[in-house]
C-alpha positions in Angstrom: -28.8 25.2 25.5 -25.4 23.5 25.4 -24.5 22.0 22.1 -24.8 18.3 22.0 -21.4 16.4 21.8 -21.3 14.8 18.4 -20.1 11.6 20.0 -23.4 11.3 21.9 -25.4 11.9 18.6 -23.4 9.3 16.7 -23.7 6.8 19.5 -27.4 7.3 19.7 -27.6 6.9 15.9 -25.8 3.6 16.0 -28.1 2.2 18.8 -31.2 3.4 17.0 -30.1 1.9 13.6 -29.1 -1.4 15.3 -32.5 -1.6 17.0 -34.5 -0.7 13.9 -36.8 -3.6 12.7 -37.2 -1.8 9.3 -35.3 0.9 7.4 -35.8 4.4 8.9 -36.1 7.5 6.8 -34.0 10.6 7.6 -37.1 12.3 9.1 -37.7 9.3 11.4 -34.0 9.3 12.4 -34.0 13.0 13.2 -37.1 12.5 15.4 -35.5 9.7 17.3 -31.9 10.9 17.6 -31.3 14.3 19.3 -28.8 16.8 17.9 -29.7 17.0 14.2 -30.3 20.5 12.7 -33.9 21.7 11.9 -33.0 22.7 8.3 -33.5 19.7 6.0 -30.3 20.4 4.0 -28.2 20.9 7.1 -29.7 17.8 8.6 -28.9 15.8 5.5 -25.3 17.0 5.5 -24.9 16.2 9.2 -26.4 12.7 8.8 -24.2 12.0 5.7 -21.1 12.9 7.8 -22.3 10.6 10.6 -23.1 7.8 8.2 -19.7 8.1 6.6 -18.0 8.0 10.0 -19.9 4.8 11.0 -19.0 3.1 7.8 -15.4 4.0 8.1 -15.5 2.4 11.5 -16.8 -0.8 10.0 -20.5 -0.3 10.8 -22.5 -1.7 7.8 -25.1 1.0 7.4 -27.6 -0.3 4.8 -29.5 2.0 2.5 -32.9 0.6 1.3 -35.9 2.0 -0.5 -38.9 3.2 1.6 -42.3 4.7 0.9 -42.8 8.4 1.4 -41.1 11.6 0.5 -37.6 10.6 1.6 -37.6 7.4 -0.5 -34.5 6.0 1.2 -34.2 4.4 4.6 -31.3 3.3 6.8 -30.6 0.5 9.3 -27.7 -1.6 10.6 -28.0 -5.4 10.1 -26.9 -6.9 13.4 -25.7 -10.1 11.7 -23.3 -7.9 9.6 -22.4 -5.7 12.5 -21.2 -8.4 15.0 -18.4 -10.8 14.6 -19.2 -14.5 14.2 -17.7 -16.8 16.8 -14.1 -17.3 15.6 -13.2 -20.1 18.0 -9.7 -18.7 18.7 -7.8 -20.7 21.3 -5.5 -19.1 23.9 -2.4 -19.9 21.8 -3.9 -18.3 18.7 -4.9 -15.2 20.6 -1.4 -14.9 22.0 0.0 -15.4 18.5 -2.1 -12.5 17.1 -1.0 -10.3 20.1 2.6 -11.2 19.3 2.1 -10.3 15.6 0.7 -6.9 16.5 3.5 -6.3 19.0 6.2 -7.5 16.6 5.1 -5.5 13.5 5.3 -1.7 13.5 2.5 -0.1 11.4 2.7 3.4 12.9 -0.9 3.5 13.9 -3.2 1.8 16.5 -5.6 -0.2 14.3 -3.9 -3.6 15.0 -4.4 -3.1 18.8 -8.0 -2.0 18.2 -8.6 -5.1 16.2 -7.3 -7.2 19.0 -9.7 -5.4 21.4 -12.6 -6.3 19.2 -11.6 -9.9 19.0 -11.1 -10.0 22.8 -7.5 -11.4 22.3 -5.6 -11.0 25.5 -2.5 -13.2 24.9 1.0 -12.3 26.1 2.5 -10.1 23.4 6.0 -10.8 24.6 5.7 -14.4 23.4 8.4 -17.0 23.4 11.0 -14.7 21.9 10.5 -12.0 24.5 9.9 -9.3 21.9 10.4 -6.0 23.6 10.3 -3.9 20.5 8.9 -4.5 17.0 10.8 -6.7 14.6 9.3 -5.6 11.3 8.4 -2.1 10.0 5.7 -1.8 7.3 4.1 1.2 5.6 0.5 1.3 6.6 -2.7 3.4 6.4 -1.0 6.0 8.5 1.2 7.0 5.5 -0.8 5.3 2.7 -4.5 5.9 3.2 -5.3 3.9 0.1 -4.0 0.7 1.5 -7.0 -0.5 3.6 -9.3 0.6 0.8 -7.5 -1.6 -1.8 -7.3 -4.4 0.7 -11.0 -4.2 1.4 -11.6 -4.4 -2.4 -9.5 -7.6 -2.5 -11.5 -9.0 0.5 -14.8 -8.3 -1.3 -13.6 -9.5 -4.7 -14.5 -6.0 -5.9 -13.1 -3.6 -8.5 -11.1 -0.5 -7.5 -10.9 2.7 -9.6 -8.1 5.3 -9.3 -5.8 7.6 -11.3 -2.3 6.4 -12.1 0.3 8.3 -14.1 -2.4 10.7 -15.4 -4.9 8.0 -16.5 -8.0 6.5 -15.0 -7.8 2.8 -14.1 -10.4 0.2 -13.1 -8.9 -3.0 -11.8 -10.4 -6.3 -10.7 -8.3 -6.9 -7.6 -6.3 -10.1 -7.4 -4.2 -9.4 -4.3 -2.3 -6.8 -2.3 1.4 -7.6 -1.8 4.3 -6.1 0.1 7.6 -6.6 -1.7 11.0 -4.8 -1.5 9.7 -1.9 0.5 6.5 -1.1 -1.4 2.9 -2.2 -1.4 1.5 -3.3 -4.8 -2.0 -3.9 -6.1 -2.2 -6.7 -8.7 -5.1 -7.7 -10.9 -6.9 -7.5 -14.2 -6.9 -3.9 -15.6 -10.2 -3.6 -17.5 -9.1 -0.5 -19.4 -5.8 -2.1 -20.6 -7.4 -5.5 -21.0 -4.5 -7.3 -19.4 -2.9 -8.2 -16.1 -1.2 -5.2 -14.4 0.7 -4.4 -11.2 0.4 -0.9 -9.6 2.4 0.6 -6.7 -0.1 1.9 -4.3 2.0 4.8 -3.1 1.9 6.1 -6.8 -1.8 6.3 -7.0 -2.8 9.8 -7.8 -6.3 9.7 -6.3 -8.1 7.9 -3.4 -9.4 4.7 -4.9 -13.1 3.9 -4.9 -14.4 0.4 -4.4 -17.0 -1.2 -6.7 -19.8 -3.6 -5.5 -18.8 -6.8 -3.8 -18.2 -9.5 -6.3 -17.7 -7.0 -9.2 -14.1 -8.1 -9.8 -14.9 -10.2 -12.9 -12.1 -11.4 -15.2 -12.1 -13.0 -18.7 -12.4 -16.7 -18.9 -9.0 -18.4 -18.7 -7.3 -15.3 -17.1 -4.3 -16.3 -14.9 -3.8 -14.1 -11.8 -0.1 -15.1 -11.8 0.4 -12.9 -14.9 -0.1 -9.9 -12.6 2.0 -11.0 -9.7 4.4 -8.3 -8.4 7.0 -11.0 -7.6 8.3 -10.5 -11.2 11.3 -8.3 -11.6 10.9 -4.8 -13.2 12.6 -5.9 -16.4 10.1 -8.7 -16.8 7.0 -6.4 -17.3 7.9 -5.3 -20.9 5.7 -6.2 -23.9 8.8 -6.9 -26.1 10.4 -10.2 -27.0 12.3 -11.9 -24.1 16.1 -11.5 -24.4 18.6 -13.7 -22.4 21.1 -11.4 -20.8 24.3 -12.3 -19.0 26.0 -10.2 -16.4 29.1 -10.3 -14.2 28.7 -9.0 -10.7 31.9 -8.6 -8.5 32.2 -9.7 -4.9 31.2 -6.4 -3.4 27.6 -6.7 -4.6 27.5 -10.5 -5.2 25.8 -11.3 -1.9 23.0 -8.7 -2.3 22.4 -9.6 -5.9 22.2 -13.4 -5.1 19.8 -12.7 -2.3 17.6 -10.5 -4.6 17.5 -12.7 -7.7 17.7 -16.2 -6.1 19.7 -19.2 -7.0 18.0 -19.9 -10.4 19.5 -16.7 -11.8 23.0 -17.6 -10.8 24.8 -19.3 -13.7 28.2 -19.6 -12.0 30.0 -18.6 -8.7 33.6 -17.7 -9.6 36.6 -18.3 -7.4 37.1 -14.6 -6.6 33.6 -14.3 -5.1 32.0 -12.8 -8.2 28.9 -14.1 -9.9 27.9 -14.8 -13.5 24.1 -14.1 -13.7 21.6 -14.9 -16.5 18.3 -13.1 -16.7 15.2 -13.3 -19.0 14.5 -9.7 -19.9 11.5 -8.1 -21.7 12.2 -4.5 -20.7 15.8 -3.6 -21.5 15.4 0.0 -20.2 14.4 -1.3 -16.7 17.3 -3.7 -16.7 19.8 -0.9 -17.6 18.5 1.2 -14.7 18.9 -1.8 -12.3 22.5 -2.5 -13.6 23.5 1.1 -13.2 22.4 1.0 -9.6 25.4 -1.4 -9.1 27.8 1.2 -10.4 31.0 -0.4 -11.7 30.4 -3.6 -9.7 28.4 -5.1 -12.5 28.9 -5.5 -16.3 26.5 -6.7 -19.0 28.4 -9.3 -21.0 25.8 -9.9 -23.7 24.0 -9.9 -25.9 25.7 -7.0 -27.7 22.5 -4.9 -28.1 21.9 -4.9 -24.4 25.5 -4.1 -23.6 25.3 -1.3 -26.1 22.2 0.1 -24.4 24.1 0.3 -21.1 27.0 2.0 -22.8 24.7 4.5 -24.6 23.0 5.5 -21.4 26.4 6.0 -19.7 27.7 8.1 -22.6 24.6 10.3 -22.5 25.1 10.9 -18.8 28.8 11.5 -19.1 28.2 14.1 -21.9 25.3 15.9 -20.3 25.7 19.6 -19.8 26.1 20.7 -16.2 23.0 22.4 -14.8 23.5 26.1 -14.8 24.0 27.4 -11.3 21.6 30.0 -10.0 22.4 32.6 -7.2 22.2 31.1 -3.7 19.6 33.7 -2.6 17.3 32.6 -5.4 17.9 28.8 -5.1 17.7 28.8 -1.3 15.1 31.3 -0.2 15.1 29.9 3.4 18.8 30.7 3.9 20.1 27.2 4.2 22.9 26.3 1.8 22.9 22.9 0.2 26.2 21.1 0.8 26.2 22.2 4.4 25.7 19.5 7.1 22.1 18.4 7.6 20.1 20.1 10.3 22.0 23.4 10.3 18.8 25.4 11.0 16.5 26.1 8.1 12.9 25.8 7.1 14.2 23.5 4.4 16.6 21.5 6.5 16.3 17.8 7.3 13.5 17.0 9.9 14.7 15.6 13.2 14.4 11.9 12.4 11.5 9.6 12.3 9.8 11.3 15.3 9.4 14.4 13.1 7.8 12.4 10.3 5.5 10.7 12.8 4.4 14.1 14.0 3.6 15.2 10.5 1.5 12.1 10.0 -0.3 12.6 13.2 -1.2 16.2 12.3 -2.5 15.0 8.9 -5.1 12.4 10.1 -7.1 12.2 13.3 -7.1 8.4 13.3 -3.3 8.2 13.4 -3.3 9.3 17.1 -3.6 6.6 19.7 -6.8 6.4 21.6 -6.8 8.8 24.5 -4.2 11.2 23.0 -5.0 14.8 23.4 -6.5 16.6 20.4 -4.1 18.5 18.3 -4.2 22.2 19.1 -6.7 24.2 17.1 -8.5 21.1 15.7 -11.9 19.6 16.7 -11.9 16.4 18.8 -11.5 13.1 16.9 -15.1 11.8 17.0 -14.2 8.6 15.1 -11.4 7.7 17.5 -13.6 8.5 20.6 -16.4 6.3 19.2 -14.0 3.5 18.5 -12.6 3.7 22.0 -16.1 4.1 23.6 -17.5 1.0 21.8 -14.5 -1.0 22.8 -14.9 0.1 26.5 -18.6 -0.7 26.5 -18.0 -4.2 25.0 -15.3 -4.9 27.6 -17.4 -3.6 30.5 -20.4 -5.6 29.3 -18.3 -8.7 29.5 -16.5 -8.1 32.8 -19.4 -6.3 34.6 -17.2 -4.2 37.0 -13.6 -3.0 37.1 -11.5 -0.4 39.0 -11.5 3.0 37.5 -7.7 3.1 37.3 -7.6 -0.3 35.5 -10.2 0.8 32.9 -8.4 4.2 32.4 -5.0 2.5 31.9 -6.5 -0.2 29.6 -8.0 2.4 27.2 -5.3 5.1 27.4 -7.3 7.8 29.3 -6.7 9.6 32.6 -9.4 8.8 35.2 -11.1 12.2 34.9 -11.4 11.8 31.1 -12.7 8.3 31.5 -15.4 9.4 33.8 -16.4 12.2 31.4 -16.7 9.8 28.5 -18.7 7.2 30.5 -21.0 10.0 31.8 -21.7 10.9 28.2 -22.3 7.2 27.3 -24.8 6.9 30.2 -26.9 9.5 28.4 -27.1 7.4 25.3 -29.7 4.8 24.5 -33.1 4.5 22.7 -36.1 6.8 22.4 -37.8 8.1 24.5 -34.5 8.2 26.5 -36.2 7.4 29.8 -34.0 5.8 32.4 -35.1 2.3 31.4 -33.9 3.0 27.8 -30.5 4.4 28.6 -27.3 2.4 29.1 -26.9 1.5 32.7 -23.4 2.7 33.7 -22.4 3.4 37.3 -19.2 5.2 38.2 -18.1 5.4 41.8 -14.9 6.9 43.3 -13.1 3.7 42.7 -15.0 1.4 40.3 -17.0 1.3 37.0 -19.8 -1.1 36.5 -22.2 -1.6 33.5 -25.2 -3.6 32.7 -25.6 -3.2 29.0 -27.2 -6.5 27.8 -25.6 -9.3 25.8 -25.7 -7.4 22.5 -23.0 -4.9 23.5 -20.8 -7.7 24.8 -20.6 -9.3 21.4 -17.4 -8.4 19.5 -17.9 -6.1 16.4 -16.7 -6.7 12.9 -13.4 -5.1 12.0 -13.2 -1.9 10.0 -11.1 -2.0 6.7 -8.2 -0.4 8.6 -8.4 -2.8 11.4 -8.7 -5.8 9.2 -5.8 -4.7 7.1 -3.6 -4.0 10.2 -4.3 -7.4 11.7 -3.8 -9.3 8.4 -0.6 -7.3 7.6 0.9 -7.9 11.0 0.2 -11.6 10.9 1.4 -12.1 7.4 4.6 -10.0 8.1 5.5 -12.1 11.1 4.9 -15.3 9.1 7.2 -13.9 6.5 10.1 -13.7 8.9 12.6 -16.5 8.0 12.2 -19.4 10.4 8.6 -18.7 11.4 6.4 -21.7 11.9 4.1 -21.7 8.9 1.9 -24.3 10.5 1.7 -22.9 14.0 -0.8 -20.9 16.1 -0.5 -17.7 14.1 -1.1 -19.5 10.8 -4.2 -21.1 12.4 -5.5 -17.8 13.7 -5.1 -16.1 10.3 -6.8 -19.1 8.6 -9.8 -18.7 10.9 -9.9 -14.9 10.4 -9.8 -15.4 6.6 -12.6 -18.0 6.6 -14.9 -15.9 8.9 -14.1 -12.4 7.8 -12.6 -12.8 4.3 -9.3 -11.3 5.3 -7.5 -12.8 2.3 -5.8 -11.5 -0.7 -2.8 -10.0 1.2 0.8 -11.2 1.2 4.0 -9.9 2.7 7.5 -10.8 1.3 10.7 -10.1 3.3 14.1 -10.9 2.0 16.2 -13.7 3.5 19.9 -12.8 3.4 22.2 -15.8 3.7 23.7 -14.5 7.0 20.4 -13.4 8.7 20.4 -16.5 11.0 24.0 -15.8 12.0 23.3 -12.2 13.1 20.0 -13.1 14.8 21.8 -15.8 16.8 24.6 -13.4 17.7 22.0 -10.9 19.1 20.2 -13.7 21.0 23.3 -15.2 22.5 25.5 -12.1 22.9 28.2 -13.1 20.4 30.7 -10.6 19.0 31.1 -10.9 15.3 33.9 -10.3 12.8 32.2 -9.2 9.5 33.3 -8.4 6.0 30.9 -5.6 5.0 30.2 -3.6 1.9 29.1 0.0 2.6 26.9 1.3 -0.2 27.4 4.9 1.0 31.2 4.8 0.7 31.5 2.0 -1.9 34.0 0.1 0.2 34.4 -3.5 1.4 36.1 -3.8 4.8 36.5 -5.9 7.9 35.4 -4.9 11.4 34.3 -6.4 14.8 30.9 -5.6 16.0 28.7 -6.3 19.1 25.2 -7.0 17.6 22.2 -5.7 19.6 19.1 -5.6 17.5 17.9 -7.0 14.1 14.8 -5.6 12.4 13.3 -5.4 8.9 12.4 -2.1 7.3 11.5 -1.2 3.7 11.7 -4.9 2.8 15.3 -5.3 4.0 16.9 -6.6 7.2 19.1 -4.3 9.3 21.5 -4.9 12.2 22.2 -2.3 14.9 25.6 -3.0 16.5 28.5 -1.4 18.4 31.3 -1.2 15.9 34.8 -1.4 17.5 36.5 0.1 14.4 34.3 3.2 14.5 33.9 3.4 18.3 30.1 3.8 18.2 26.8 2.2 17.3 26.3 1.7 13.6 23.5 0.3 11.4 24.3 -2.4 8.8 22.2 -3.9 6.0 22.4 -7.6 6.6 22.4 -8.5 2.8 25.6 -6.5 2.5 27.4 -8.6 5.1 29.6 -10.8 3.0 31.1 -12.8 5.9 30.3 -13.2 9.6 31.9 -15.4 12.3 31.7 -15.3 16.1 34.9 -14.2 17.8 33.8 -14.4 21.4 31.3 -12.8 23.7 30.4 -9.1 23.9 32.2 -7.5 26.8 29.5 -5.1 27.9 30.8 -2.2 25.7 28.6 0.8 25.7 26.1 0.2 22.9 26.7 -3.5 22.7 24.0 -6.1 22.7 23.9 -5.9 26.5 23.7 -2.2 26.5 19.9 -2.0 26.9 18.0 1.2 26.5 21.2 3.4 26.5 22.2 1.6 23.3 18.9 2.5 21.7 19.5 6.2 22.4 23.1 6.1 21.2 23.9 8.3 18.2 24.7 6.3 15.1 27.0 8.4 13.0 28.1 7.8 9.4 31.5 6.4 8.7 33.4 4.8 5.9 32.2 1.3 6.4 28.6 1.4 7.8 25.2 2.7 6.9 24.9 6.3 8.0 22.1 6.8 10.6 21.3 8.6 13.9 19.0 7.1 16.5 19.0 10.2 18.7 15.5 11.1 17.5 13.9 7.7 18.3 11.4 7.0 21.0 12.7 5.8 24.4 12.5 2.2 23.4 14.7 2.8 20.3 11.9 1.9 17.9 13.5 3.6 14.9 13.2 1.8 11.6 14.5 4.4 9.1 17.4 2.7 7.4 19.0 6.1 6.8 18.7 8.9 9.3 21.0 11.9 8.7 24.1 12.0 10.9 26.5 14.8 11.6 28.6 14.1 8.4 25.6 14.1 6.2 25.3 17.0 3.7 22.3 18.5 1.9 22.4 18.2 -1.9 19.9 19.8 -4.2 18.9 18.1 -7.4 16.4 19.1 -10.1 14.2 16.2 -11.5 12.3 16.3 -14.8 8.5 15.9 -14.7 8.5 12.4 -16.2 10.7 11.2 -13.3 8.7 13.0 -10.6 7.5 9.7 -9.2 11.0 9.0 -8.0 10.8 11.9 -5.6 8.4 9.9 -3.5 11.1 7.2 -2.9 13.9 9.6 -1.8 14.9 10.7 1.7 14.0 14.3 0.8 14.2 17.1 3.3 12.1 19.3 1.0 10.8 19.5 -2.5 9.5 22.4 -4.6 7.9 22.4 -8.0 9.4 24.9 -10.4 7.2 26.9 -12.9 8.4 24.7 -15.7 7.1 21.5 -13.9 10.5 20.3 -12.8 11.0 19.5 -9.1 13.8 20.8 -6.8 14.6 18.2 -4.2 16.9 18.6 -1.2 18.5 15.3 -0.2 20.3 14.2 2.9 23.5 12.5 1.4 25.7 10.4 3.6 28.2 9.3 0.9 29.1 9.9 -2.8 28.3 6.4 -3.9 24.7 6.7 -2.8 24.3 9.9 -4.8 26.1 8.4 -7.8 23.6 5.5 -7.9 20.7 7.9 -7.8 22.0 10.1 -10.5 22.8 7.2 -12.8 19.3 5.8 -12.3 17.9 9.2 -13.2 20.2 9.7 -16.2 19.4 13.0 -18.0 16.2 13.3 -16.0 18.0 14.5 -12.9 20.9 17.0 -12.3 22.6 18.4 -9.3 22.2 22.2 -8.7 24.1 22.6 -5.4 26.7 22.3 -4.1 29.0 23.1 -7.1 31.4 20.3 -6.2 28.7 17.7 -6.8 27.5 19.0 -10.2 30.0 16.9 -12.1 29.5 13.8 -9.9 27.1 12.0 -12.3 29.4 12.5 -15.3 32.5 11.3 -13.3 30.6 8.1 -12.1 29.4 7.4 -15.7 33.0 7.7 -17.0 34.2 5.4 -14.3 31.6 2.7 -15.2 32.3 3.1 -18.9 35.9 2.2 -18.2 34.7 -1.3 -17.2 33.1 -1.6 -20.6 36.4 -0.7 -22.3 35.4 2.9 -23.1 38.2 5.5 -22.8 37.6 8.4 -20.4 36.6 11.5 -22.2 38.6 14.7 -21.8 
């Protein structure tokens, strides 16, 4: 006898539990649903896997006490399974479709959520979006995200490990800020407001009961908000600190800190900044990231803390070199150009990273994608797609085979196979009158499934997160209509489904409107640009072609006439921009279309180093830095107490040493970028290879010390 497809068993289980007037014991379920093993223990394990799959797909499987040996029974509450009537209008449906099209999350949950809602608006929208505008980390790379969001939605606690300790937090909100997702709330263990970066959680969080997120009387959630700066989270007394920031970094610092922090704008373009600081160490790290473009003026004790950190770095012993054959077992030599052929060399751009993510989780593959070689079929993804197909067919009644196959990402033969399987599903005793009525001809598919399957289903945690994140991200784009159709749609979703407790913050560089207008109208720009990789400020003419947000910052892809190729620029580092005519159709300019998307973006002295040759055909690459031909590989060793920083680096490979330190291979496009990293790490990170870079940190520290009037040491 052929083995029953698990999808058929799970589908039958769902239909049986939905139809149950009372909780069913496991014995009753096994009697009614074909495919469960005879052995009680094997049956229990198989059922628990199926129950977990259904719950992960947003099916509310209830567990209730029953009489008899089993003691527990199971059912699905139809009122909790189906969506209420949201009352979305055509404009609101179109706005949600635009949000899902305009925000890149790296996985299909947003589209699946739209399918459940029945939203069919034009995703191109009034701005004619042909590719995403905003890139956000999502459940494809951070599986904890939808779990934490679901806890916020339910006003529940969430428990996890963080920096080696167990934490239980009453969730206040989930917020995206400056490239990272944060959980904020009341930490029950610490007895105070806390903020945690979700990508630094050391275990998968577990969610408490709905409504369990209790807080002390008088507790203010604003105390936990992640909108505070890192130097404002300290427990010490607040110190008023004054800094001078020169013109090269003035624009970025002003955009980051906001006008209230700016005490004076000086005639030479520099800034005088005043900050309230409770964590001096965090402030010192932030100041050193500005190299010698910033100086702490006072108070004396904070200035002395900066000087002391720099002296320590300048005097640090150089890491002892080890033989290349020991340090580089794969045969690649750090210091050589990236991508020279090695097991430890830089992956081929974002596409390679996406492939890794897809191989790590079934649900990251789009519906209809072929299973990864050597792995079982993705039952969760197939169930998700099948239920969406059945709901759609129940609503439309009949449709051409090719249309259904295209709509749900299947070839016609695979579609027919899935629907033939679905036609075998139903309720006991599985006689023809109890099976789903699905008819497939050579050209059409028709279904008479009853009104229940035509009702939209509630969203899973992943789908709810994806839809809320996409909507909030698009509303965070400067210039968005906060009172328009998208805001109205999100308000209805929040009221009906509880999709609240999530915020997205994007920076708003002063010249963002200028470059967006240049892209839209085809203007050529003359810009004054500070390159962080080369630490230089210079003028150039560019033909803008695309603006997008990634890791919390805005970037501009443009053809650069000085460099003779397409380059990527961070918008907050553009100090001046003025139109100087129209683009002339230069290869890679704003009118260059898809060829410009595929153009190689190489590092040069004035622009961000990147390479779009590894992007998809639509040019949907969001990585701010992708190794170019001039990029070299540098190996650093990081101390255990700074290991969390490894997660934030564009590492080609990392290996833990026996002593707990971590070796990291980095793609480095310019000395200034590496100097910033090494000054932030201080004595906790040192360069191993290449030899020429082992003294880079000490030299940078000595150069910055000179700004503080410290003589260079021999």
